[in-house]
C-alpha positions as CSV (number, residue, x, y, z in Angstrom):
1,M,77.3,103.5,78.9
2,P,74.5,102.0,81.1
3,I,75.2,100.3,84.4
4,S,74.4,96.5,84.2
5,L,72.7,94.4,86.8
6,E,75.9,92.4,87.2
7,E,77.9,95.6,88.0
8,I,75.2,96.6,90.6
9,L,75.4,93.2,92.4
10,E,79.2,93.2,92.4
11,T,79.2,96.8,93.8
12,I,76.9,95.7,96.6
13,R,79.3,92.9,97.5
14,M,82.3,95.3,97.3
15,T,80.4,97.7,99.7
16,E,79.4,95.0,102.2
17,V,82.6,92.9,102.3
18,E,85.5,95.0,101.0
19,H,84.9,98.4,102.6
20,F,84.3,100.0,99.2
21,D,82.9,103.5,99.6
22,I,83.0,106.8,97.8
23,R,85.6,108.7,99.8
24,T,84.3,112.1,99.0
25,V,81.8,114.1,97.0
26,T,83.3,117.6,96.8
27,M,81.4,120.6,95.5
28,G,83.7,123.3,94.2
29,I,82.4,126.9,94.4
30,S,83.9,130.0,92.8
31,L,84.3,133.0,95.1
32,L,85.6,135.3,92.4
33,D,82.2,137.2,92.2
34,C,82.3,137.7,95.9
35,R,85.2,140.1,95.9
36,S,84.9,143.5,97.6
37,D,87.2,146.1,99.0
38,D,85.1,146.1,102.2
39,L,85.9,143.2,104.5
40,Q,82.4,143.0,106.0
41,R,80.8,142.9,102.6
42,L,83.3,140.3,101.4
43,K,82.5,138.0,104.3
44,T,78.8,138.4,103.8
45,N,79.1,137.7,100.1
46,I,81.2,134.6,100.7
47,Y,78.9,133.3,103.5
48,D,75.7,134.0,101.4
49,K,77.1,132.3,98.3
50,V,78.4,129.2,100.0
51,T,75.3,128.6,102.1
52,R,73.0,129.2,99.1
53,I,74.9,127.1,96.5
54,A,75.7,124.2,98.9
55,A,72.4,124.3,100.8
56,E,71.4,120.8,99.5
57,H,74.8,119.2,99.1
58,V,74.8,117.0,102.2
59,K,71.1,116.2,101.9
60,M,71.4,115.1,98.2
61,A,74.5,113.0,98.9
62,R,72.7,111.2,101.8
63,K,69.7,110.7,99.5
64,V,72.0,108.9,96.9
65,E,73.6,106.9,99.7
66,S,70.2,105.7,100.8
67,A,69.0,105.0,97.3
68,Y,72.0,102.9,96.1
69,G,73.4,101.5,99.4
70,I,76.9,103.0,98.7
71,S,78.5,105.0,101.5
72,I,79.8,108.5,100.8
73,A,82.4,108.9,103.6
74,N,82.8,112.6,103.3
75,K,80.7,115.5,102.0
76,R,83.1,118.4,101.3
77,L,83.4,121.8,99.7
78,A,86.3,123.5,98.0
79,V,86.4,127.2,97.2
80,T,88.6,129.5,95.1
81,P,92.1,129.9,96.7
82,L,91.4,132.7,99.2
83,A,94.7,134.4,98.4
84,I,93.1,135.1,95.1
85,A,89.5,135.7,96.1
86,A,90.5,138.0,99.0
87,E,93.6,139.7,97.6
88,G,94.3,143.0,99.2
89,F,93.5,142.0,102.7
90,Y,95.7,141.3,105.8
91,K,96.5,138.3,108.0
92,E,93.8,139.1,110.6
93,D,91.3,139.6,107.8
94,Y,92.1,136.1,106.3
95,I,91.5,134.6,109.7
96,E,88.1,136.2,110.0
97,I,87.2,134.9,106.5
98,A,88.3,131.4,107.5
99,R,86.0,131.6,110.6
100,V,83.1,132.7,108.3
101,L,83.7,129.7,106.0
102,D,84.0,127.4,109.0
103,K,80.6,128.7,110.3
104,A,79.1,128.0,106.9
105,A,80.5,124.5,106.7
106,D,79.2,123.8,110.2
107,E,75.7,124.9,109.4
108,L,75.7,122.9,106.2
109,G,76.9,119.7,107.8
110,I,80.1,119.7,105.7
111,D,83.0,117.5,106.9
112,Y,85.8,119.7,105.5
113,L,86.2,122.8,103.4
114,G,89.3,123.3,101.3
115,G,90.6,126.5,99.8
116,F,92.5,128.4,102.5
117,S,95.2,128.3,99.8
118,A,97.8,130.2,97.8
119,L,99.6,129.4,94.5
120,V,103.2,130.8,94.9
121,Q,105.3,128.6,92.7
122,K,106.8,131.6,90.9
123,G,106.5,134.3,93.5
124,F,104.2,136.1,95.9
125,T,101.5,138.7,95.8
126,P,100.9,140.7,99.0
127,G,97.8,138.6,99.6
128,D,99.7,135.3,99.3
129,R,102.1,136.4,102.0
130,Q,99.3,137.6,104.3
131,L,97.3,134.3,103.9
132,I,100.4,132.1,104.5
133,Q,101.1,134.0,107.7
134,A,97.4,133.5,108.8
135,I,97.5,129.7,108.3
136,P,98.5,128.6,111.9
137,E,95.8,130.7,113.7
138,A,93.2,130.0,111.0
139,L,93.6,126.3,111.3
140,A,93.8,126.4,115.1
141,S,90.6,128.4,115.5
142,T,88.4,126.4,113.0
143,E,87.2,122.8,112.7
144,H,86.5,122.3,109.1
145,I,89.0,124.6,107.2
146,C,91.9,123.0,105.4
147,S,94.9,124.8,103.8
148,S,97.2,124.2,100.9
149,V,100.1,126.1,99.3
150,N,101.6,125.3,95.9
151,V,105.3,126.1,96.0
152,A,106.7,124.5,92.8
153,S,105.8,123.5,89.3
154,T,107.5,121.9,86.3
155,K,107.1,125.1,84.3
156,A,108.1,127.6,87.1
157,G,110.6,125.6,89.2
158,M,110.6,125.9,93.0
159,N,110.0,129.0,95.0
160,M,112.7,128.4,97.7
161,E,111.5,131.4,99.8
162,A,108.1,129.9,99.9
163,I,109.5,126.5,100.9
164,R,111.5,128.0,103.7
165,M,108.4,129.9,104.8
166,M,106.3,126.8,104.8
167,G,108.8,124.9,107.0
168,E,108.2,127.7,109.6
169,I,104.4,127.7,109.1
170,V,104.3,124.0,109.7
171,K,106.1,124.4,113.0
172,E,103.9,127.4,114.0
173,T,100.8,125.4,113.1
174,A,102.0,122.5,115.3
175,R,102.6,124.9,118.2
176,A,99.2,126.5,117.7
177,T,97.5,123.1,118.0
178,A,99.9,121.5,120.4
179,D,97.1,120.8,122.8
180,R,95.5,118.5,120.1
181,D,98.8,116.8,119.1
182,A,99.3,119.3,116.2
183,I,96.1,118.4,114.5
184,G,96.4,121.6,112.5
185,C,99.2,120.1,110.5
186,A,96.9,117.3,109.4
187,K,94.9,120.0,107.6
188,L,97.9,121.6,105.9
189,V,99.6,120.3,102.7
190,V,102.4,121.8,100.7
191,F,102.3,120.9,97.0
192,A,104.2,120.9,93.8
193,N,102.2,120.8,90.5
194,V,98.9,121.0,92.4
195,P,95.8,120.1,90.3
196,E,92.9,122.5,90.3
197,D,90.1,119.9,90.6
198,N,91.4,117.7,93.5
199,P,88.4,116.6,95.6
200,F,90.6,115.2,98.4
201,I,91.4,117.0,101.7
202,A,93.6,118.7,102.7
203,G,94.6,119.9,99.2
204,A,91.2,120.5,97.7
205,F,90.5,124.0,96.2
206,H,88.4,125.3,93.3
207,G,90.7,126.4,90.5
208,V,90.3,129.6,88.7
209,S,89.8,127.7,85.4
210,E,86.9,125.8,86.9
211,P,83.2,126.7,86.3
212,D,81.2,128.6,88.9
213,V,80.0,125.4,90.6
214,V,81.0,121.8,90.0
215,V,80.8,118.4,91.8
216,N,83.9,116.2,91.8
217,V,84.1,112.7,93.2
218,G,87.0,110.9,94.8
219,I,86.7,107.0,95.0
220,S,88.3,104.6,97.4
221,G,88.5,100.8,97.0
222,P,91.8,99.4,98.4
223,G,89.9,96.5,99.8
224,V,88.4,95.6,96.4
225,V,91.8,95.7,94.7
226,L,93.3,93.7,97.6
227,R,90.9,90.9,97.0
228,A,91.8,90.8,93.3
229,V,95.5,90.5,94.1
230,R,95.0,88.0,96.9
231,E,93.0,85.7,94.7
232,A,95.7,85.7,92.0
233,E,97.9,82.6,91.8
234,E,101.5,83.1,93.1
235,D,102.9,82.3,89.7
236,L,100.7,84.8,87.9
237,D,103.0,87.1,85.9
238,F,103.0,90.9,86.3
239,S,101.1,91.5,83.0
240,A,98.2,89.3,84.1
241,L,98.3,90.8,87.6
242,A,98.2,94.3,86.2
243,D,95.2,93.3,84.2
244,R,93.4,92.1,87.3
245,I,94.1,95.4,89.1
246,R,93.0,97.3,86.0
247,A,89.7,95.5,85.8
248,M,88.9,96.2,89.4
249,A,89.9,99.9,89.0
250,F,87.5,100.1,86.1
251,K,84.6,98.8,88.2
252,I,85.1,101.0,91.2
253,T,85.5,104.0,88.9
254,R,82.3,103.3,87.1
255,A,80.5,103.1,90.5
256,G,82.2,106.5,91.5
257,I,81.1,108.2,88.3
258,F,77.5,107.0,88.7
259,I,77.3,108.3,92.3
260,G,79.0,111.6,91.4
261,H,76.7,112.2,88.5
262,E,73.6,111.5,90.7
263,V,74.7,113.9,93.4
264,A,75.4,116.6,90.8
265,R,72.1,116.0,88.9
266,L,70.0,116.3,92.1
267,Q,71.5,119.7,92.7
268,N,71.3,120.8,89.1
269,V,75.0,121.5,88.9
270,P,77.7,120.2,86.4
271,F,79.7,117.0,87.2
272,G,83.4,117.6,86.8
273,I,85.8,114.7,87.3
274,V,86.4,111.5,89.1
275,D,89.6,111.2,91.0
276,I,90.6,107.5,90.8
277,S,93.0,107.5,93.7
278,L,93.0,104.5,96.0
279,A,92.5,106.1,99.4
280,P,93.1,103.8,102.4
281,T,91.6,103.9,105.9
282,P,92.8,102.6,109.2
283,L,90.3,99.7,108.9
284,Q,91.9,96.2,108.4
285,G,91.5,95.1,104.8
286,D,91.4,98.6,103.5
287,S,95.1,99.2,103.1
288,V,97.3,100.0,100.1
289,A,100.2,98.6,102.0
290,D,98.3,95.2,102.2
291,I,98.0,95.2,98.4
292,L,101.7,95.6,98.0
293,K,102.3,92.7,100.5
294,A,99.8,90.6,98.6
295,M,101.9,91.0,95.5
296,G,104.6,88.9,97.3
297,L,106.5,91.2,99.7
298,E,107.0,90.2,103.3
299,D,106.2,93.8,104.3
300,V,106.2,97.3,102.9
301,G,109.8,98.5,102.9
302,A,111.2,95.3,101.4
303,T,113.3,95.7,98.2
304,G,110.7,95.7,95.4
305,T,108.2,97.9,97.3
306,T,108.7,100.8,94.9
307,A,108.3,98.6,91.9
308,A,105.1,97.0,93.3
309,L,103.7,100.5,94.0
310,A,104.5,101.6,90.4
311,L,102.6,98.7,89.0
312,L,99.6,99.3,91.3
313,N,99.6,103.1,90.5
314,D,99.8,102.6,86.7
315,S,97.2,99.8,86.7
316,V,94.7,101.9,88.6
317,K,95.2,104.8,86.2
318,R,94.7,102.5,83.2
319,G,91.4,101.1,84.6
320,G,90.1,104.5,85.6
321,L,90.9,106.0,82.2
322,M,89.0,103.2,80.5
323,A,86.0,103.8,82.7
324,S,85.7,107.6,82.3
325,S,86.7,110.4,79.9
326,H,86.9,112.9,82.8
327,V,89.6,111.6,85.2
328,G,91.3,114.4,87.2
329,G,92.5,115.4,90.6
330,L,95.4,113.3,91.9
331,S,94.4,109.9,90.6
332,G,96.7,107.0,91.7
333,A,97.5,105.3,94.9
334,F,97.8,107.1,98.2
335,I,100.3,106.1,100.9
336,P,99.4,108.3,103.9
337,V,101.1,106.7,106.9
338,S,98.5,107.3,109.7
339,E,95.5,106.5,107.4
340,D,96.6,103.1,106.3
341,A,96.6,100.1,108.8
342,G,99.4,98.3,106.9
343,M,101.6,101.4,106.8
344,I,101.1,102.0,110.5
345,E,102.2,98.5,111.3
346,A,105.2,98.7,109.0
347,V,106.4,101.9,110.7
348,K,106.0,100.4,114.2
349,K,108.1,97.4,113.2
350,G,110.8,99.7,111.7
351,H,110.3,98.2,108.2
352,I,109.8,101.5,106.4
353,S,111.6,104.8,106.7
354,I,111.0,108.4,105.5
355,E,113.7,107.7,102.9
356,K,111.9,104.7,101.5
357,L,108.6,106.6,101.5
358,E,110.3,109.4,99.5
359,A,111.4,106.9,96.9
360,M,107.9,105.5,96.7
361,T,106.5,108.9,96.1
362,S,108.3,109.1,92.8
363,V,105.9,106.6,91.4
364,C,102.5,107.2,93.2
365,S,100.1,110.0,94.0
366,V,101.0,112.9,96.2
367,G,104.0,112.4,98.5
368,L,105.0,112.3,102.2
369,D,101.5,112.2,103.6
370,M,100.4,112.2,107.3
371,V,103.9,111.6,108.4
372,A,104.4,112.4,112.1
373,I,107.9,113.4,113.1
374,P,109.6,114.5,116.3
375,G,108.4,117.9,117.7
376,K,112.0,119.1,118.0
377,T,112.5,118.9,114.2
378,P,113.8,122.3,113.0
379,A,111.8,124.3,110.5
380,E,114.6,124.1,108.1
381,V,114.6,120.3,108.1
382,I,110.8,120.3,107.3
383,A,111.6,122.8,104.5
384,G,114.1,120.4,103.2
385,M,111.6,117.6,103.2
386,I,109.3,119.9,101.1
387,A,112.2,120.8,98.8
388,D,113.0,117.1,98.2
389,E,109.4,116.3,97.4
390,A,109.0,119.3,95.2
391,A,112.2,118.3,93.3
392,I,110.7,114.9,92.6
393,G,107.5,116.5,91.4
394,I,109.0,119.0,89.0
395,T,111.6,116.6,87.6
396,N,109.0,113.8,87.0
397,N,106.2,116.3,86.0
398,K,103.8,114.9,88.6
399,T,102.1,116.1,91.7
400,T,104.0,115.7,95.0
401,A,103.3,117.1,98.4
402,V,104.2,117.0,102.1
403,R,101.8,116.8,105.0
404,A,104.2,116.5,107.9
405,I,103.2,116.7,111.6
406,P,106.0,117.7,114.0
407,V,104.2,116.8,117.2
408,P,105.2,118.9,120.2
409,G,106.6,116.8,123.1
410,K,106.7,113.6,121.1
411,D,109.7,111.7,119.8
412,V,110.5,108.5,118.0
413,G,108.8,105.6,119.8
414,D,105.7,107.7,120.6
415,S,102.6,107.9,118.6
416,V,99.4,110.0,118.3
417,D,95.9,108.8,117.6
418,Y,93.7,111.2,115.8
419,G,90.8,108.8,115.4
420,G,88.5,108.4,112.4
421,L,90.0,108.5,108.9
422,L,93.1,110.3,110.1
423,G,94.1,107.3,112.2
424,E,97.2,106.7,114.3
425,A,100.6,108.2,113.5
426,P,103.8,106.6,114.9
427,I,106.5,109.2,115.2
428,M,109.1,108.5,112.5
429,P,112.8,109.4,112.6
430,V,113.9,112.1,110.2
431,S,117.5,113.3,109.7
432,Q,118.4,116.2,111.9
433,L,121.5,117.1,109.9
434,S,121.7,120.8,109.4
435,N,120.7,122.2,106.0
436,N,120.4,125.8,107.1
437,I,122.7,127.4,104.5
438,F,121.0,125.4,101.7
439,I,117.4,126.4,102.7
440,R,118.2,130.0,103.3
441,R,119.8,130.6,99.9
442,G,116.2,131.5,98.7
443,G,115.4,132.6,95.3
444,R,113.9,130.6,92.5
445,F,115.2,127.1,92.0
446,P,115.3,126.8,88.1
447,A,112.6,124.8,86.3
448,P,113.9,121.5,84.8
449,T,114.6,121.3,81.1
450,R,111.5,119.1,80.6
451,G,109.5,122.1,81.6
452,A,110.4,123.8,78.3
453,N,108.2,121.5,76.2
454,N,106.2,124.0,74.0
């Protein structure tokens, strides 16, 4: 379907007035053909392939930005989960590989590289365990590397040993980057039902069912949707309001597809999917929370907030699916606390709690995202947060995740400012009630009955 002049003019207005951008163009690269029993050979293979395949990625993305006047906020890479690509190596080896990838990303001008990852929803290989133990030091000693671990799925249930372990790893990562307000935890996410083609950080990796190389695109656009909702009459019913959101989601998805195809074409690699997630920023007017308020809520956290988010999420999906036959990744509405100006203000005013956020995650993309909590929070409590989100994910057959940041030396009432897209994170209270016996039971938490759907 060709792009019309009217669409181009509207996209220009969205870009200049409503903060519309392409949040990320992410190149996925398979490392499966890099494998070797020799660590030095493996590192060389990985470095050579990544720097060769992605040599023009940033340059071509900038060329498309310049040609069409649409900003691409991040140029990213994602690689095969390293626990798979480097199976058979040890903790110290995985840290060395992370540093090699970081060096490659730095030389290429890449913002972030995802794939320091393991998929352990049903159990561990030796490499999985070694990689997970390497996460704190790997993230502390690199700038661009991001990590993800999938601990649950609707088919497999929940790996409770992995969930317990990840509570401890989050705490260790916070300690390892305490001098930077636990920034390492902002690059670490724990998933249930992780998608293999997600272009967004910190969860991006290149799935084993993906082609050798592919370009995926993640759009943004909360400001565009916000305008559509704000311009709606107060007595407009929900069906009509959903139609307005759907129409805007269609338009921004079309723009995203066009940009993604152009970046892929210029590098002569396949285009994969468009992730239609609404990704907010700390800028005023670029907030998912503000969209919910524009629907008629005094603030995020009011009764009705979860219903409003459900409408937004579903309408965005409908519009995106109308615009493209290849929608993937996470695709919905993100509610990262520190990355959304409206969410930051709601937390500061005490209008929203972790419990309310958890309820909202049952109807939107991902989960408890960029949530800063007291540094004293025990590892078992963090594991409990992960278990709760994973339970929501496997029961509702959707992706959920936790990106929690226990900031050393900080408590409720304090905040940390990471700058840029990561924004400001007010420290949120979280229940400190003991769950030690529950978390340490271990084993496999059974899959829900809806998982038996063959």
